C-alpha positions in Angstrom: 50.9 90.8 -100.8 52.7 88.3 -98.6 53.4 84.7 -99.5 54.7 81.8 -97.5 55.9 78.7 -99.3 55.8 75.7 -97.0 58.5 73.2 -97.9 57.1 70.0 -96.3 59.6 67.5 -95.1 59.3 63.9 -95.9 57.5 61.8 -93.3 60.0 60.2 -90.9 59.1 56.7 -90.0 60.0 53.6 -88.0 60.2 50.6 -90.2 58.7 47.6 -88.4 59.3 44.2 -89.9 56.9 41.5 -88.6 57.4 38.1 -90.1 57.9 38.7 -93.8 56.2 42.1 -94.1 57.4 45.6 -93.4 55.3 48.4 -92.0 56.0 52.2 -91.7 54.9 54.0 -88.6 55.4 57.8 -88.6 57.6 59.2 -85.9 56.3 61.7 -83.4 57.7 64.7 -85.3 55.9 63.6 -88.4 52.5 63.2 -86.8 49.6 65.6 -87.4 49.0 68.1 -84.7 45.9 66.2 -83.6 47.6 62.8 -83.3 50.5 64.4 -81.4 48.0 66.2 -79.1 46.2 62.9 -78.4 49.5 61.4 -77.2 50.0 64.2 -74.7 46.5 63.7 -73.3 47.0 60.0 -72.4 50.1 60.4 -70.2 48.1 60.6 -67.0 45.7 57.8 -67.9 45.7 54.3 -66.4 48.1 51.9 -68.1 45.4 49.9 -69.8 44.0 53.1 -71.4 47.4 54.0 -72.6 47.9 50.6 -74.1 44.5 50.8 -75.8 45.5 54.1 -77.3 48.9 52.8 -78.5 47.2 49.8 -80.1 44.7 52.0 -81.9 47.5 54.3 -83.1 49.6 51.4 -84.4 46.6 49.8 -86.2 46.5 52.9 -88.4 49.8 51.7 -89.9 49.9 47.9 -89.1 46.8 45.8 -89.9 44.7 45.0 -86.9 45.0 41.2 -87.5 48.8 41.5 -87.3 48.6 43.6 -84.1 46.2 41.1 -82.6 48.7 38.3 -83.2 51.5 40.0 -81.3 52.3 39.4 -77.6 52.4 42.1 -75.0 56.2 41.9 -75.2 56.1 42.4 -78.9 53.9 45.4 -78.6 56.1 46.9 -75.9 59.2 46.3 -78.1 57.6 48.2 -81.0 56.4 51.1 -78.8 59.9 51.4 -77.1 61.6 51.4 -80.5 59.1 54.0 -81.8 59.5 56.2 -78.7 63.3 56.1 -78.9 63.3 56.8 -82.7 60.9 59.7 -82.1 63.2 61.1 -79.5 66.0 61.2 -82.0 64.0 63.7 -84.0 64.2 66.2 -81.2 60.4 66.1 -80.9 58.6 65.1 -77.8 55.2 63.5 -77.7 52.5 66.1 -77.7 54.7 68.8 -79.3 54.5 69.9 -82.9 
């Protein structure tokens, strides 16, 4: 009989502080396969579809009413920070 013990790593996150609250968004390497795959499927989509996807992703971890109160520049800043932090894990979007 064979046995494999999977030692799961803690979820790596980007901490996002908005006003007086902090939110944790998993980095690319800590996403489920299906979430990572969804990211890889949007790269060739029009910019607005990519933005809608990113907003739906972030609302899983940051309340929608908070996301809706942010400007486009705020959202871009969060996404760029998330992308850069995810790159530090050695994991690219869509890979798992």
